[in-house]
C-alpha positions as CSV (number, residue, x, y, z in Angstrom):
1,M,-2.6,-38.9,-1.7
2,V,0.7,-37.1,-2.3
3,T,3.8,-39.3,-1.8
4,T,6.7,-36.9,-1.7
5,T,9.3,-36.0,0.9
6,A,10.1,-32.5,2.0
7,S,13.1,-32.4,-0.3
8,S,11.6,-34.1,-3.3
9,A,8.4,-32.1,-3.1
10,S,10.4,-29.0,-3.8
11,H,11.8,-30.6,-7.0
12,H,8.2,-30.7,-8.4
13,L,7.9,-26.9,-8.1
14,S,8.2,-25.2,-11.5
15,P,10.2,-22.0,-11.8
16,A,6.8,-20.2,-12.3
17,F,5.6,-21.5,-8.9
18,P,4.3,-18.5,-6.8
19,G,7.1,-17.1,-4.7
20,R,9.9,-18.9,-6.5
21,A,13.1,-16.9,-7.5
22,P,14.0,-17.9,-11.0
23,W,17.7,-17.3,-10.7
24,G,19.3,-20.6,-9.7
25,T,16.7,-21.7,-7.1
26,A,14.3,-23.7,-9.2
27,G,14.4,-27.2,-7.7
28,K,15.3,-26.2,-4.2
29,L,13.7,-24.2,-1.3
30,R,15.0,-20.8,-0.4
31,A,17.1,-20.7,2.8
32,W,14.3,-19.3,4.9
33,Q,11.8,-21.9,3.6
34,Q,14.2,-24.7,4.3
35,G,14.9,-23.2,7.8
36,A,11.2,-23.0,8.6
37,M,10.6,-26.6,7.4
38,E,13.5,-27.9,9.5
39,K,12.2,-26.1,12.6
40,Y,8.7,-27.4,12.0
41,I,9.8,-31.0,11.5
42,Q,12.1,-30.9,14.5
43,T,9.4,-29.5,16.9
44,Q,6.2,-31.1,15.3
45,P,3.9,-28.5,16.8
46,R,0.1,-28.5,16.5
47,D,0.1,-24.7,15.8
48,F,2.8,-22.9,13.9
49,L,2.9,-19.2,13.0
50,A,5.2,-18.3,10.1
51,V,5.7,-14.6,9.5
52,A,7.3,-13.8,6.1
53,T,7.3,-10.5,4.2
54,P,5.0,-10.2,1.2
55,G,6.6,-11.7,-1.8
56,A,9.0,-14.0,0.1
57,G,7.2,-17.3,-0.9
58,K,4.8,-18.2,2.0
59,T,2.8,-20.3,-0.4
60,T,5.7,-22.4,-1.5
61,F,6.7,-23.1,2.2
62,A,3.1,-24.0,3.2
63,L,2.5,-26.4,0.3
64,T,5.9,-28.1,0.7
65,L,5.0,-28.6,4.4
66,A,1.5,-29.9,3.4
67,S,3.1,-32.4,1.0
68,W,5.5,-33.6,3.8
69,L,2.6,-34.0,6.3
70,L,0.4,-35.9,3.8
71,H,3.3,-38.2,2.8
72,H,4.1,-39.0,6.4
73,H,0.4,-39.7,7.2
74,V,0.4,-37.0,9.9
75,V,-2.7,-35.6,8.1
76,Q,-5.1,-37.0,5.5
77,Q,-6.5,-33.8,4.0
78,V,-5.8,-30.1,3.7
79,T,-8.0,-27.0,4.2
80,V,-6.7,-23.6,3.0
81,V,-8.5,-20.5,4.3
82,A,-7.7,-17.3,2.3
83,P,-8.9,-13.7,2.6
84,T,-10.5,-13.4,-0.9
85,E,-12.1,-15.5,-3.6
86,H,-9.3,-14.6,-6.0
87,L,-6.6,-15.8,-3.5
88,K,-8.6,-19.0,-2.8
89,K,-8.4,-19.9,-6.5
90,Q,-4.7,-19.0,-6.6
91,W,-4.0,-21.4,-3.7
92,A,-5.8,-24.2,-5.6
93,E,-3.9,-23.6,-8.8
94,A,-0.5,-23.4,-6.9
95,A,-1.3,-26.7,-5.0
96,A,-2.3,-28.5,-8.2
97,R,1.2,-27.7,-9.7
98,I,2.8,-30.0,-7.0
99,G,0.1,-32.6,-7.1
100,I,-2.2,-31.5,-4.2
101,K,-5.7,-31.1,-5.5
102,L,-7.9,-28.6,-3.6
103,D,-11.5,-27.8,-4.5
104,P,-11.9,-24.0,-4.6
105,E,-15.6,-24.3,-5.3
106,Y,-16.5,-26.5,-2.3
107,S,-19.7,-25.3,-0.5
108,A,-21.3,-28.4,1.2
109,G,-21.6,-32.1,1.3
110,P,-19.0,-34.8,0.8
111,L,-15.8,-33.9,-1.0
112,G,-15.0,-35.6,-4.3
113,K,-12.6,-38.5,-4.0
114,E,-10.2,-36.9,-6.4
115,Y,-9.5,-34.0,-4.0
116,D,-7.0,-33.8,-1.2
117,G,-8.9,-30.9,0.5
118,V,-10.6,-27.6,0.0
119,A,-9.8,-23.9,-0.4
120,V,-12.3,-21.5,1.2
121,T,-12.5,-17.9,2.4
122,Y,-12.7,-16.5,6.0
123,A,-16.1,-15.2,5.0
124,G,-17.2,-18.7,3.9
125,V,-16.1,-20.2,7.2
126,G,-17.9,-17.4,9.0
127,V,-21.2,-18.4,7.3
128,R,-20.9,-22.2,8.0
129,P,-18.4,-23.0,10.7
130,M,-20.0,-26.3,11.7
131,L,-19.7,-27.6,8.1
132,H,-15.9,-27.3,8.3
133,R,-15.7,-28.5,11.9
134,N,-17.5,-31.8,10.8
135,R,-14.9,-32.2,8.0
136,V,-11.9,-31.8,10.3
137,E,-13.4,-34.1,12.9
138,Q,-13.9,-36.9,10.3
139,R,-10.3,-36.9,9.0
140,K,-7.0,-35.8,10.2
141,T,-6.6,-32.3,8.8
142,L,-4.0,-29.6,8.2
143,V,-5.5,-26.2,8.2
144,I,-3.5,-23.5,6.5
145,L,-4.7,-20.0,7.6
146,D,-3.4,-17.6,5.0
147,E,-3.0,-13.9,6.2
148,I,-4.4,-15.0,9.5
149,H,-4.7,-11.4,10.7
150,H,-8.0,-11.4,8.8
151,A,-9.4,-13.9,11.3
152,G,-9.5,-10.9,13.6
153,D,-11.4,-8.7,11.2
154,S,-14.6,-9.3,13.1
155,K,-15.6,-11.1,16.3
156,S,-17.8,-13.4,14.3
157,W,-15.0,-14.5,12.0
158,G,-12.6,-15.2,14.8
159,E,-15.2,-17.2,16.7
160,A,-16.1,-19.1,13.5
161,C,-12.5,-20.0,12.9
162,L,-12.1,-21.2,16.5
163,E,-15.3,-23.3,16.2
164,A,-14.5,-24.7,12.8
165,F,-10.8,-25.6,13.3
166,E,-10.3,-26.2,17.0
167,P,-10.4,-30.1,16.4
168,A,-7.8,-29.8,13.5
169,T,-4.8,-32.1,13.8
170,R,-2.3,-29.4,12.6
171,R,-2.8,-25.7,12.0
172,L,-0.3,-23.5,10.0
173,A,-0.8,-19.8,10.3
174,L,0.8,-17.5,7.7
175,T,1.0,-13.7,7.5
176,G,3.2,-11.0,6.1
177,T,1.9,-8.4,8.5
178,P,1.3,-9.9,12.0
179,F,-0.1,-6.8,13.4
180,R,-3.5,-5.1,13.6
181,S,-4.7,-1.7,14.6
182,D,-7.2,-3.2,17.0
183,T,-7.0,-5.5,20.0
184,N,-9.1,-8.4,18.6
185,P,-7.2,-11.5,19.5
186,I,-6.3,-13.6,16.4
187,P,-7.3,-17.3,16.7
188,F,-4.5,-19.9,17.2
189,V,-1.9,-17.2,17.7
190,V,0.2,-17.4,20.9
191,Y,0.6,-14.1,22.9
192,E,3.4,-13.6,25.3
193,E,3.6,-11.0,28.0
194,G,6.6,-8.8,27.9
195,D,8.4,-7.0,30.8
196,D,6.1,-4.0,30.2
197,G,3.1,-6.2,31.0
198,I,1.9,-6.0,27.3
199,R,1.0,-9.1,25.4
200,R,2.4,-9.5,21.9
201,S,2.0,-12.1,19.2
202,S,4.8,-14.7,19.2
203,A,5.9,-16.1,15.8
204,D,7.5,-19.5,15.4
205,Y,9.5,-18.4,12.4
206,T,10.1,-14.8,11.1
207,Y,11.5,-13.7,7.8
208,G,11.3,-9.9,7.5
209,Y,11.6,-7.5,4.6
210,G,15.2,-6.6,5.5
211,S,16.4,-10.2,5.4
212,A,14.5,-10.9,2.2
213,L,16.0,-7.8,0.6
214,A,19.5,-8.8,1.6
215,D,18.8,-12.3,0.1
216,G,17.6,-10.8,-3.2
217,V,14.2,-12.4,-2.6
218,V,12.2,-9.1,-2.8
219,R,12.7,-5.9,-4.7
220,P,14.0,-2.7,-3.1
221,V,11.2,-0.1,-3.0
222,I,11.8,3.5,-4.1
223,F,9.1,5.8,-2.6
224,M,8.4,9.0,-4.6
225,S,6.6,11.5,-2.4
226,Y,4.6,14.4,-3.9
227,S,3.5,17.5,-2.0
228,G,1.5,20.4,-3.3
229,N,-0.9,23.2,-2.5
230,M,-4.4,22.2,-1.5
231,R,-7.5,24.4,-1.2
232,W,-10.9,23.3,0.1
233,R,-14.1,24.6,1.7
234,T,-15.2,23.4,5.1
235,K,-18.8,22.6,6.1
236,A,-18.9,26.0,7.8
237,G,-18.0,27.7,4.5
238,D,-14.5,28.6,5.4
239,E,-11.8,28.3,2.7
240,I,-8.6,26.7,3.8
241,E,-5.3,26.5,1.9
242,A,-2.4,24.3,3.0
243,R,0.4,22.3,1.6
244,L,0.8,18.6,2.1
245,G,3.4,17.9,4.6
246,E,3.0,21.1,6.6
247,P,2.3,20.9,10.3
248,M,-1.5,21.0,10.6
249,T,-4.4,19.5,12.7
250,K,-5.5,15.9,12.1
251,D,-8.7,17.1,10.5
252,A,-6.8,19.4,8.2
253,V,-4.4,16.7,7.2
254,S,-7.4,14.4,6.3
255,Q,-9.1,17.1,4.3
256,A,-5.9,18.2,2.5
257,W,-5.2,14.5,1.7
258,R,-8.7,14.0,0.2
259,T,-8.3,17.2,-1.8
260,A,-5.1,15.8,-3.3
261,L,-6.9,12.6,-4.3
262,D,-9.8,14.4,-5.9
263,P,-9.6,13.4,-9.6
264,R,-10.9,16.8,-10.6
265,G,-7.9,18.6,-9.2
266,E,-4.4,18.8,-10.7
267,W,-2.6,16.6,-8.1
268,M,-3.7,13.2,-9.2
269,P,-3.2,13.8,-13.0
270,A,0.3,15.2,-12.3
271,V,1.2,12.2,-10.1
272,L,-0.3,9.6,-12.6
273,R,1.7,11.3,-15.4
274,A,4.9,11.0,-13.3
275,A,4.1,7.4,-12.4
276,D,3.5,6.6,-16.1
277,Q,6.9,8.2,-17.0
278,R,8.5,6.0,-14.3
279,L,6.8,3.0,-15.7
280,T,8.1,3.8,-19.2
281,E,11.7,3.9,-17.7
282,V,11.2,0.6,-15.8
283,R,9.9,-1.1,-18.9
284,K,13.2,-0.4,-20.7
285,A,14.7,-3.2,-18.5
286,I,11.5,-5.0,-17.6
287,P,9.3,-5.0,-20.8
288,D,6.2,-6.4,-19.2
289,A,6.3,-4.2,-16.0
290,G,2.8,-3.1,-14.9
291,A,1.5,-0.3,-12.6
292,L,-1.4,-0.3,-10.1
293,V,-3.4,2.5,-8.6
294,I,-4.9,1.6,-5.2
295,A,-8.1,3.7,-5.0
296,A,-10.5,4.4,-2.1
297,D,-13.8,3.8,-3.8
298,Q,-15.5,2.9,-7.0
299,E,-16.2,6.4,-8.1
300,S,-12.5,7.5,-7.7
301,A,-11.3,4.3,-9.4
302,R,-13.4,4.9,-12.5
303,A,-12.2,8.5,-12.6
304,Y,-8.5,7.5,-12.2
305,A,-9.0,4.9,-15.0
306,K,-10.4,7.7,-17.2
307,L,-7.4,9.9,-16.4
308,I,-5.0,7.1,-17.3
309,R,-6.7,6.6,-20.6
310,E,-6.3,10.4,-21.3
311,I,-2.7,10.4,-20.2
312,T,-1.4,7.2,-21.8
313,G,-3.9,6.6,-24.7
314,H,-4.4,3.1,-23.3
315,R,-7.2,1.6,-21.3
316,A,-6.6,0.7,-17.6
317,T,-7.9,-2.6,-16.2
318,L,-10.5,-1.8,-13.5
319,V,-11.0,-4.1,-10.5
320,L,-14.0,-2.9,-8.5
321,S,-15.0,-5.8,-6.2
322,D,-14.0,-9.3,-5.3
323,D,-16.4,-11.1,-7.7
324,T,-15.9,-13.5,-10.6
325,G,-15.5,-10.7,-13.1
326,A,-12.8,-9.0,-10.9
327,S,-10.8,-12.3,-10.6
328,K,-10.9,-12.7,-14.3
329,N,-9.7,-9.1,-14.9
330,I,-6.8,-9.7,-12.5
331,D,-5.8,-12.9,-14.3
332,E,-6.1,-11.3,-17.7
333,F,-4.0,-8.3,-16.6
334,S,-1.4,-10.6,-15.0
335,G,-0.9,-12.6,-18.2
336,S,-0.8,-9.5,-20.5
337,T,1.7,-6.7,-21.0
338,D,-0.9,-4.0,-20.4
339,R,0.4,-1.0,-18.5
340,W,-2.1,0.0,-15.8
341,M,-4.6,-1.5,-13.4
342,V,-6.8,0.3,-10.9
343,A,-8.1,-1.6,-7.8
344,V,-10.3,-0.6,-4.8
345,R,-9.3,-0.9,-1.1
346,M,-8.5,-4.4,0.1
347,V,-8.9,-5.9,-3.3
348,S,-5.2,-4.9,-3.5
349,E,-4.3,-7.7,-1.1
350,G,-5.8,-10.2,-3.5
351,V,-3.9,-8.8,-6.4
352,D,-0.9,-11.2,-6.8
353,V,0.6,-10.0,-10.1
354,P,4.4,-10.4,-10.0
355,R,5.0,-8.0,-12.9
356,L,3.6,-5.0,-10.9
357,A,6.6,-2.7,-10.4
358,V,5.0,0.8,-10.1
359,G,2.3,1.8,-7.6
360,V,0.2,4.9,-6.8
361,Y,-1.2,5.0,-3.2
362,A,-4.4,6.9,-3.8
363,T,-6.4,6.0,-0.7
364,T,-6.7,7.8,2.7
365,I,-6.3,4.6,4.7
366,S,-3.3,5.2,7.0
367,T,-2.8,2.0,9.0
368,P,0.5,0.2,9.0
369,L,-1.2,-3.1,8.1
370,F,-2.9,-1.7,5.0
371,F,0.2,0.2,3.9
372,A,2.4,-2.9,4.2
373,Q,-0.1,-5.1,2.3
374,A,-0.4,-2.4,-0.4
375,V,3.4,-2.1,-0.8
376,G,3.6,-5.9,-0.8
377,R,1.9,-5.9,-4.2
378,F,5.1,-4.5,-5.8
379,V,8.0,-6.3,-4.0
380,R,7.8,-9.8,-5.5
381,S,11.1,-10.3,-7.3
382,R,11.4,-12.3,-10.5
383,R,15.0,-11.6,-11.5
384,R,17.9,-9.9,-9.8
385,G,18.0,-6.2,-9.8
386,E,14.3,-5.4,-10.3
387,T,13.2,-2.3,-8.4
388,A,9.7,-1.2,-7.3
389,S,8.5,2.4,-7.2
390,V,5.6,3.6,-5.1
391,F,4.1,7.1,-5.4
392,L,2.8,8.7,-2.2
393,P,1.2,12.0,-1.1
394,T,3.4,13.7,1.5
395,I,1.4,12.6,4.5
396,P,3.5,12.2,7.8
397,D,2.0,8.8,8.6
398,L,2.8,7.4,5.2
399,L,6.3,8.8,5.2
400,G,6.8,7.1,8.5
401,F,5.7,3.7,7.2
402,A,7.9,4.1,4.2
403,N,10.9,4.8,6.3
404,E,10.2,1.8,8.5
405,M,9.8,-0.8,5.7
406,E,12.3,-3.1,7.4
407,R,10.7,-2.8,10.9
408,E,9.2,-6.1,12.1
409,R,6.0,-5.7,14.1
410,D,4.0,-8.0,16.3
411,H,0.3,-7.9,17.1
412,V,-0.1,-6.0,20.4
413,L,-3.0,-7.3,22.4
414,D,-2.9,-4.6,25.1
415,K,-2.7,-0.9,24.4
416,P,-1.6,1.1,27.5
417,K,-3.8,4.2,28.0
418,K,-3.0,6.9,30.5
419,E,-5.8,8.4,32.4
420,G,-7.5,11.2,30.5
421,E,-5.6,10.4,27.3
422,E,-7.4,10.0,24.1
423,D,-7.2,6.5,22.5
424,P,-4.5,6.9,19.8
425,Y,-5.7,3.8,18.0
426,A,-9.3,4.7,17.7
427,E,-8.9,6.3,14.3
428,S,-6.8,3.4,13.0
429,E,-9.5,0.9,14.1
430,K,-12.1,3.0,12.3
431,E,-9.9,2.9,9.1
432,M,-9.3,-0.8,9.4
433,E,-13.1,-1.4,9.7
434,E,-13.5,0.7,6.5
435,A,-10.6,-1.1,4.7
436,N,-12.0,-4.5,5.5
437,R,-15.5,-3.9,4.2
438,E,-16.4,-6.7,1.8
439,Q,-18.5,-4.4,-0.3
440,D,-17.0,-1.4,-2.0
441,E,-20.2,0.1,-3.4
442,D,-21.1,3.8,-3.2
443,T,-22.6,4.2,0.3
444,G,-23.6,7.8,-0.2
445,E,-21.0,8.9,2.4
446,Q,-19.4,11.0,-0.3
447,D,-22.4,13.4,-0.1
448,M,-21.8,13.8,3.7
449,L,-18.2,14.8,3.6
450,P,-17.6,17.9,5.8
451,F,-15.7,19.7,3.1
452,E,-15.5,20.5,-0.6
453,A,-12.3,20.1,-2.6
454,L,-11.6,23.3,-4.6
455,E,-8.1,23.2,-6.0
456,S,-4.9,21.2,-5.9
457,D,-1.6,21.0,-7.6
458,A,1.4,18.7,-7.3
459,V,5.0,19.3,-6.4
460,F,7.7,16.6,-6.5
461,D,8.8,16.5,-2.8
462,R,11.4,13.8,-2.1
463,V,12.6,10.2,-2.7
464,M,12.8,7.8,0.2
465,Y,14.8,4.6,0.0
466,N,16.2,2.3,2.7
467,G,15.2,4.7,5.5
468,A,17.0,7.7,3.9
469,E,15.6,10.7,2.0
470,F,16.9,12.3,-1.2
471,G,16.1,15.3,-3.4
472,M,14.5,18.7,-2.9
473,Q,11.2,20.0,-4.1
474,A,10.7,20.6,-7.8
475,H,7.8,21.3,-10.1
476,P,6.4,18.5,-12.2
477,G,8.1,18.3,-15.6
478,S,11.2,20.0,-14.3
479,E,14.7,18.7,-15.0
480,E,15.1,17.8,-11.4
481,E,12.0,15.6,-11.2
482,Q,12.9,13.9,-14.5
483,D,16.3,13.0,-13.0
484,Y,14.6,10.9,-10.3
485,L,11.9,9.4,-12.5
486,G,14.6,8.3,-14.9
487,I,16.4,6.0,-12.5
488,P,17.0,2.7,-14.2
489,G,14.5,-0.1,-13.4
490,L,17.2,-2.8,-13.0
491,L,19.6,-2.0,-10.2
492,E,21.1,-3.8,-7.2
493,P,20.1,-2.3,-3.8
494,D,23.5,-0.6,-3.2
495,Q,23.4,0.8,-6.7
496,V,20.0,2.4,-6.0
497,Q,21.5,4.2,-2.9
498,L,24.6,5.4,-4.8
499,L,22.5,6.7,-7.8
500,L,20.1,8.6,-5.5
501,Q,23.0,10.3,-3.8
502,K,24.5,11.3,-7.1
503,R,21.1,12.7,-8.3
504,Q,20.8,14.7,-5.1
505,A,24.3,16.2,-5.4
506,R,23.6,17.1,-9.0
507,Q,20.3,18.8,-8.1
508,I,21.9,20.9,-5.3
509,A,24.8,21.9,-7.6
510,H,22.4,22.9,-10.3
511,S,20.4,25.1,-8.0
512,R,23.5,26.8,-6.5
513,R,24.7,27.8,-10.0
514,K,21.5,29.8,-10.6
515,P,21.2,33.5,-9.5
516,D,18.7,33.9,-6.6
517,T,16.6,36.0,-8.9
518,E,16.2,33.2,-11.5
519,A,16.2,30.1,-9.2
520,D,12.9,28.4,-8.5
521,L,12.3,28.8,-4.7
522,L,11.5,25.0,-4.6
523,E,15.0,24.2,-5.9
524,L,16.9,26.5,-3.6
525,P,19.0,24.8,-0.9
526,A,17.8,25.4,2.6
527,E,20.6,27.7,3.5
528,R,19.5,30.1,0.7
529,R,15.8,30.2,1.6
530,P,14.5,33.3,3.5
531,V,13.9,32.4,7.2
532,V,10.3,33.2,8.2
533,S,8.5,31.6,11.1
534,H,5.8,29.1,10.4
535,K,3.3,31.2,12.4
536,E,4.1,34.3,10.3
537,M,3.6,32.3,7.0
538,M,0.3,31.0,8.3
539,E,-0.8,34.5,9.2
540,L,0.1,35.8,5.7
541,R,-1.7,33.0,3.9
542,K,-4.7,33.5,6.1
543,K,-4.8,37.2,5.4
544,L,-4.4,36.6,1.7
545,N,-7.2,34.0,1.7
546,N,-9.5,36.4,3.7
547,L,-8.9,39.3,1.3
548,V,-9.5,37.0,-1.7
549,G,-12.7,35.8,-0.1
550,A,-13.9,39.4,0.3
551,Y,-13.0,40.2,-3.3
552,V,-15.0,37.2,-4.5
553,H,-18.2,38.9,-3.3
554,Q,-17.1,42.2,-4.9
555,S,-16.0,40.8,-8.2
556,G,-18.3,37.8,-8.6
557,K,-15.2,35.7,-9.8
558,P,-14.4,32.3,-8.2
559,H,-11.6,31.9,-5.7
560,G,-9.5,29.9,-8.1
561,V,-9.7,32.5,-10.8
562,I,-8.5,35.3,-8.5
563,H,-5.6,33.2,-7.1
564,T,-4.5,32.4,-10.7
565,E,-4.7,36.0,-11.7
566,L,-2.6,37.1,-8.7
567,R,0.0,34.5,-9.6
568,R,0.0,35.7,-13.2
569,V,0.4,39.4,-12.2
570,C,2.8,39.0,-9.3
571,G,4.6,35.8,-10.4
572,G,5.7,32.9,-8.2
573,P,4.3,29.5,-7.2
574,P,1.0,28.7,-5.4
575,S,0.4,30.4,-2.1
576,A,1.5,27.3,0.0
577,E,4.9,27.4,-1.7
578,A,5.3,31.2,-2.0
579,T,7.8,33.3,0.0
580,A,6.7,35.8,2.6
581,G,7.6,38.6,0.2
582,Q,5.5,37.0,-2.6
583,L,2.5,36.7,-0.3
584,R,2.8,40.3,0.8
585,Q,3.0,41.4,-2.8
586,R,-0.3,39.5,-3.6
587,I,-1.9,41.0,-0.5
588,E,-1.1,44.5,-1.7
589,K,-2.4,43.7,-5.2
590,V,-5.7,42.3,-4.1
591,Q,-6.2,45.3,-1.8
592,E,-5.5,47.5,-4.8
593,W,-8.1,45.7,-6.9
594,A,-10.7,45.9,-4.1
595,T,-10.1,49.7,-3.7
596,R,-10.6,50.3,-7.4
597,M,-14.0,48.6,-7.4
598,R,-15.4,50.8,-4.6
């Protein structure tokens, strides 16, 4: 039995304790943790929901509270429920450091006398809810539900948690993202109806990213967005060319996005190369800084790891599923100074590696929950001034999430739907279902995709920080791109803003000094770009693609070869970035070639 008070328990926490800030706070709780403790002790509720941004130190708060409840004999044992096997073990290790012994391998039968409780997964509770109900009925129990939104992942998990922990003496629910894309109610969470008649989750204590950033508890995040020209073939055999970030249909956005993430194209190698350059810059101030690629599936993850080996000359740690080997790989990477790790889907939520400072978002999951959890892997701060950098494709949803990092969300239980209106959450629900699959094996779905990725390239698009955007488009490897990749890795938040403003001013001044005939179109300020309607540009691109398609049959050459030849002869960037004049010039050239062959 642990015999420490709330204040003395915190003095047993080492500076390395998960969530601790090493600068001057070892030996005391952070202000938000102390505030949450005081509110809990004052109200003594049976259920308590604490919402704290990823990296803020939810584990420290929960274990300090557990120690207080054990010491005051409010409870006799602790049960921690975590989303993954890896997190379950992390909880047991963290608890052991302040004298609470949790068994992470518990499966059945009586618990050893040396233990104060168990650490299990939501999936484990789902399999044997009565086993855990019997335990909480026998002794007064505190149940800590880590990332409780996972209890809503499936109806069976939610029902199992209700059945298993309904008799618990105390329940502490924790989450960094108290929102879901579906309307599955989360067990033990209070929902309150607003003036609009919609029920939303109600937290007992909230500590958002904005507050944590102001307190220096988390790192500021610099988002590096990359656009580029994508070309793919639909199931009907039509070839489509578009640029990431351009207005297009939902299906086209999805297919352009998948084309960008195809490891056989040029977009992913260019972005990985840029991210590795950024990592090199960050490591000048943070020598052990690491980088993580969040991939969509095993096949892509392996391909990205191969690309990283080719780009850097070093092997990337590969985390493919939540098994014993994966947990070991994460631990080894965490304790090393290796540069890169590649993880699949929701494995990213179990990746608690404080030295991660650079990320590449290489999955097509576009829910706010997944995005927040993914970015949460990079925000844990270890010393003042550390920054995080996350590389994104220019996808409207992702840019929206990046610009709303400080927005606090609640779980909405009711979604208003106007008569005849499509359900705007249907796609998000489908994506969440995909993201939360326990298995990440090759399902064969790749063979059924309604398109074929043909060609892609990358263009540095913009930098987003603190809700503002900086920079103008530039080619990979250009002086302009290097200016942003070279931002120091150790800066205070206000310094980041100031430096980005200076970089942008320098880029604009540089482009203005160039004669129009020499300037790269991408680097031209908006006021010097030719004004052509979006519709006209789409028509010109469509006409060029149709003519190239016809010439394919005449010449027997692939589409990519013909487009490359047109760019070589006529000059200019890929079609998606070309001016109307450049497109017309290529149309004339391919017509000329076709006429000669007749």
